[in-house]
Structure formats: C-alpha cells, structure tokens
MARBA-3410 file (N, C-alpha, C, O; in Angstrom, 1 decimal):
87
-5.4,-6.0,-5.5,-5.4,-5.2,-5.0,-6.1,-3.5,-5.3,-6.3,-2.7,-4.4 ~ -6.3,-3.5,-6.6,-6.5,-2.3,-7.1,-7.9,-2.0,-6.7,-8.1,-0.9,-6.3 ~ -9.1,-3.0,-6.8,-10.3,-3.0,-6.5,-10.6,-2.6,-4.6,-11.5,-1.8,-4.1 ~ -9.7,-3.3,-4.1,-9.4,-3.0,-2.6,-9.0,-1.5,-2.4,-9.2,-1.1,-1.2 ~ -8.6,-0.6,-3.2,-8.0,0.5,-2.9,-8.7,1.9,-3.2,-8.5,3.1,-2.9
-9.8,1.2,-4.1,-10.7,2.4,-4.3,-11.5,3.1,-3.0,-12.1,2.5,-2.1 ~ -11.2,4.3,-3.0,-12.2,5.3,-2.1,-11.8,4.7,-0.7,-12.6,4.7,0.2 ~ -10.5,4.1,-0.4,-10.1,3.4,0.8,-10.5,4.7,1.7,-10.4,5.9,1.5 ~ -11.0,3.9,2.8,-11.5,5.1,3.9,-10.2,4.8,5.5,-9.7,3.8,5.9 ~ -10.1,5.8,5.9,-8.8,5.8,6.6,-9.0,6.9,7.9,-9.8,7.7,7.5
-8.6,7.1,8.7,-8.4,7.6,9.8,-7.9,8.6,9.9,-6.9,8.8,9.2 ~ -8.3,9.9,10.9,-7.6,11.1,10.8,-6.1,10.8,11.3,-5.8,9.7,11.8 ~ -5.1,11.9,11.0,-3.6,11.4,11.3,-3.9,12.1,12.5,-4.3,13.3,12.6 ~ -3.6,11.1,13.8,-3.2,11.7,14.9,-2.2,10.8,15.9,-2.2,9.6,15.7 ~ -1.7,11.1,16.8,-0.8,10.3,17.9,0.5,10.7,17.8,0.7,11.6,17.0
1.2,10.3,18.3,2.9,10.1,18.2,3.4,8.8,17.2,4.6,8.8,16.7 ~ 2.7,8.0,16.9,3.2,7.0,15.9,2.8,7.0,14.8,3.0,6.1,14.0 ~ 2.1,8.2,14.3,1.5,8.6,12.8,2.3,9.4,12.6,2.6,10.2,13.4 ~ 2.8,9.2,11.4,4.0,10.0,10.6,3.1,10.7,9.4,1.9,10.6,9.2 ~ 4.0,11.5,8.8,3.7,12.6,7.6,3.2,12.0,6.5,4.1,11.4,5.9
2.1,11.9,6.0,1.8,11.1,4.9,1.2,9.5,4.9,0.9,8.8,3.9 ~ 1.1,9.2,6.3,0.5,7.9,6.9,-0.5,8.0,6.8,-1.1,9.1,7.1 ~ -1.3,6.7,6.2,-2.7,6.7,6.0,-3.1,5.8,7.2,-2.5,4.8,7.6 ~ -4.4,6.3,7.8,-4.7,5.6,8.9,-6.5,5.5,8.4,-6.9,6.1,7.4 ~ -7.3,4.7,9.5,-8.6,4.4,9.0,-9.8,5.5,8.8,-11.0,5.2,8.6
-9.4,6.8,8.9,-10.9,7.7,8.8,-11.0,8.7,7.7,-12.1,8.9,7.3 ~ -9.9,9.3,7.3,-9.4,10.0,6.2,-9.7,9.4,4.8,-9.1,8.4,4.4 ~ -10.7,9.8,4.2,-11.1,9.6,2.9,-10.3,10.1,1.6,-10.4,11.2,1.0 ~ -9.5,9.1,1.2,-8.7,9.4,-0.2,-9.4,9.3,-1.4,-9.6,8.1,-1.8 ~ -9.7,10.3,-2.2,-10.7,9.9,-3.2,-9.6,10.0,-4.2,-10.3,10.6,-5.1
-8.4,9.8,-4.7,-7.7,9.2,-5.3,-6.5,8.6,-5.0,-5.4,9.1,-4.7 ~ -6.8,7.0,-5.1,-5.3,6.5,-4.8,-4.0,6.4,-5.8,-2.9,6.1,-5.5 ~ -4.6,6.8,-7.2,-3.5,7.4,-8.1,-2.7,8.3,-7.3,-1.5,8.1,-7.6 ~ -2.9,9.0,-6.5,-2.1,10.0,-6.0,-1.1,9.8,-4.5,-0.3,10.5,-3.9 ~ -1.5,8.6,-4.4,-0.6,7.9,-3.1,1.1,8.3,-3.5,1.4,8.3,-4.7
2.0,8.6,-2.5,3.0,8.3,-2.5,3.6,6.8,-2.2,2.7,6.0,-1.8 ~ 4.9,6.3,-2.4,5.2,5.1,-1.9,4.8,4.8,-0.5,4.1,3.9,-0.2 ~ 5.4,5.9,0.4,4.9,6.0,1.8,3.6,5.5,2.5,3.4,4.8,3.4 ~ 2.5,6.4,1.4,1.1,6.1,2.0,0.7,4.8,1.4,-0.3,4.3,1.9 ~ 1.3,4.0,0.4,0.9,3.0,0.0,1.5,1.6,0.9,0.9,0.6,1.0
2.8,1.8,1.5,3.1,1.5,2.6,2.3,1.4,3.9,2.0,0.4,4.5 ~ 1.9,2.7,4.2,1.0,3.0,5.3,-0.3,1.8,5.1,-0.6,1.0,6.0 ~ -1.0,1.8,3.8,-2.0,1.0,3.6,-1.7,-0.2,3.7,-2.3,-1.0,4.3 ~ -0.6,-0.6,3.0,-0.3,-2.2,3.2,-0.1,-2.8,4.8,-0.4,-3.9,5.2 ~ 0.3,-2.0,5.5,0.7,-2.2,6.9,-1.0,-2.3,7.6,-1.2,-3.2,8.3
-2.1,-1.2,7.2,-3.1,-1.1,7.9,-4.0,-2.8,7.3,-4.8,-3.4,7.9 ~ -3.4,-2.9,6.3,-4.2,-4.3,5.7,-3.3,-5.5,6.3,-3.6,-6.7,6.2 ~ -2.4,-5.2,6.8,-1.9,-6.5,7.8,-0.7,-7.2,6.8,-0.5,-8.4,6.9 ~ 0.0,-6.5,5.9,0.9,-7.4,5.1,2.1,-7.4,5.9,2.0,-6.8,7.0 ~ 3.4,-7.9,5.6,4.2,-8.1,6.8,5.2,-7.1,5.9,5.2,-7.0,4.7
6.0,-6.3,7.0,6.9,-5.4,6.8,7.9,-6.0,5.6,8.4,-5.1,4.9 ~ 8.1,-7.1,5.3,9.1,-7.3,4.6,8.4,-7.2,2.9,9.1,-7.0,1.9 ~ 7.5,-7.3,3.0,6.9,-6.9,1.8,6.4,-5.6,1.5,6.3,-5.1,0.4 ~ 6.2,-5.0,2.8,5.7,-3.5,2.3,7.3,-2.8,1.8,7.5,-2.1,0.9 ~ 8.0,-3.3,2.5,9.1,-2.6,2.1,10.0,-3.2,0.4,10.8,-2.6,-0.2
9.6,-4.4,0.1,10.0,-5.0,-0.9,9.0,-4.0,-2.1,9.5,-3.6,-3.2 ~ 8.1,-3.8,-1.9,6.8,-2.9,-2.8,7.2,-1.6,-3.0,7.3,-1.0,-4.1 ~ 7.4,-0.9,-1.6,7.2,0.4,-1.8,8.6,1.0,-1.6,8.6,2.2,-2.0 ~ 10.1,0.5,-1.0,11.1,1.1,-1.2,12.0,0.5,-2.1,12.9,1.2,-2.6 ~ 12.0,-0.8,-2.3,12.9,-1.4,-3.6,12.5,-1.1,-4.9,13.2,-0.7,-5.9
11.1,-1.5,-4.8,9.9,-1.6,-6.4,9.3,-0.3,-6.6,8.9,0.0,-7.7 ~ 9.2,0.8,-5.3,8.8,2.1,-5.7,7.4,2.1,-6.1,7.1,2.9,-7.0 ~ 6.5,1.5,-5.6,5.3,1.0,-5.6,4.5,2.3,-5.3,4.2,2.4,-4.1 ~ 4.1,3.4,-6.2,3.3,4.0,-5.6,1.8,4.2,-6.0,1.4,3.2,-6.6 ~ 0.9,5.0,-5.8,-0.6,4.8,-5.9,-0.9,4.4,-6.8,-1.8,3.6,-6.9
-0.2,5.1,-8.2,-0.6,5.0,-9.6,0.1,3.3,-9.9,-0.5,2.5,-10.7 ~ 1.2,2.9,-9.3,1.4,1.6,-9.8,0.7,0.4,-9.0,0.6,-0.8,-9.4 ~ 0.4,0.8,-8.2,-0.6,-0.4,-6.9,-1.7,-0.4,-7.9,-1.9,-1.5,-8.5 ~ -2.6,0.9,-8.4,-3.8,0.3,-9.1,-3.2,-0.4,-10.2,-3.9,-1.4,-10.4 ~ -2.3,-0.4,-10.8,-1.7,-1.2,-12.1,-1.4,-2.7,-12.1,-1.3,-3.5,-13.1
-1.2,-3.0,-10.5,-0.5,-4.4,-10.2,-1.7,-5.3,-10.3,-2.9,-5.0,-10.1 ~ -1.2,-6.7,-10.8,-2.4,-7.6,-10.6,-1.5,-8.9,-10.3,-0.3,-9.1,-10.5 ~ -2.4,-9.8,-9.7,-1.7,-10.8,-8.8,-0.6,-11.5,-9.7,0.4,-11.9,-9.1 ~ -0.8,-11.6,-11.0,0.4,-12.1,-11.9,1.9,-11.4,-11.6,3.0,-11.9,-11.4 ~ 1.2,-9.8,-11.6,2.7,-9.5,-11.4,3.4,-9.5,-10.4,4.6,-9.3,-10.5
2.9,-9.7,-9.1,3.1,-10.3,-7.8,4.0,-11.2,-7.8,5.1,-11.2,-7.2 ~ 3.5,-12.3,-8.6,4.2,-13.4,-8.6,5.7,-13.8,-9.4,6.5,-14.7,-9.2 ~ 5.8,-12.7,-10.1,6.8,-13.1,-11.0,8.0,-11.9,-10.8,7.8,-10.8,-10.6 ~ 9.2,-12.4,-10.9,10.1,-11.2,-10.5,10.1,-9.8,-11.2,9.7,-9.6,-12.3 ~ 10.6,-8.6,-10.4,11.6,-9.1,-9.3,10.7,-9.2,-7.9,11.3,-9.6,-7.0
9.5,-9.0,-7.7,8.5,-9.3,-6.6,8.4,-10.7,-6.3,9.0,-11.0,-5.3 ~ 7.8,-11.6,-6.9,8.1,-13.2,-6.7,7.2,-13.4,-5.4,7.8,-13.8,-4.5 ~ 6.2,-13.2,-5.2,5.7,-13.4,-3.7,5.1,-14.7,-4.2,4.5,-15.0,-5.3 ~ 5.4,-15.5,-3.0,4.8,-17.1,-3.1,3.7,-17.0,-2.1,3.6,-16.1,-1.2 ~ 2.4,-18.2,-2.4,1.5,-18.4,-1.9,1.9,-19.7,-1.0,2.3,-20.7,-1.5
1.7,-19.4,0.4,1.9,-20.7,1.3,0.6,-21.3,1.7,-0.4,-20.6,1.8 ~ 0.8,-22.6,2.0,-0.6,-23.2,2.4,-0.5,-23.6,4.0,-1.5,-24.1,4.6
END
C-alpha cells in the first residue's frame, strides 16, 4: 500500500457528494503522511476497497496517512485487522 500512495494523483474537490477532506482523482497531495483518517478512507474508496474495510481501517483502527505508509501486508493479515484473501 505504501508504494501505491506516494504522490497520489487526485481530482479537484467539486460536486455535492464530495465532502471536506475527501480525496478525489486530480489534486496532488505531496505528502501522504499528512492525510487524515477521512482522507485515507476517501483514497481507499477510490481504489475500490469495500466500505467495511474502509471503516475497519479508518474508524476502528484510526489509520491516518502516516500510519498507512507504515502498514505492510503482514500487518493487515494479523489481528486486530485480520484481512483474509479469498480466491
């Protein structure tokens, strides 16, 4: 995840469904480490992750940009997150 978040391209905030702090596809955030939990959630939604995972990471575990950059696959597979891969 960390490599995928570096210098992420997002769009300008516009329209009725975009809230303050939301990340959208054309604004450039130079430092993912400065993202709030809400911005991490917006990015995860744009990447297509399920809402249950977004909630688990950003609301329950309070993953912000700095934390996101430190996460590794093994962290996501172990408690308290415990994401399992299904084929």
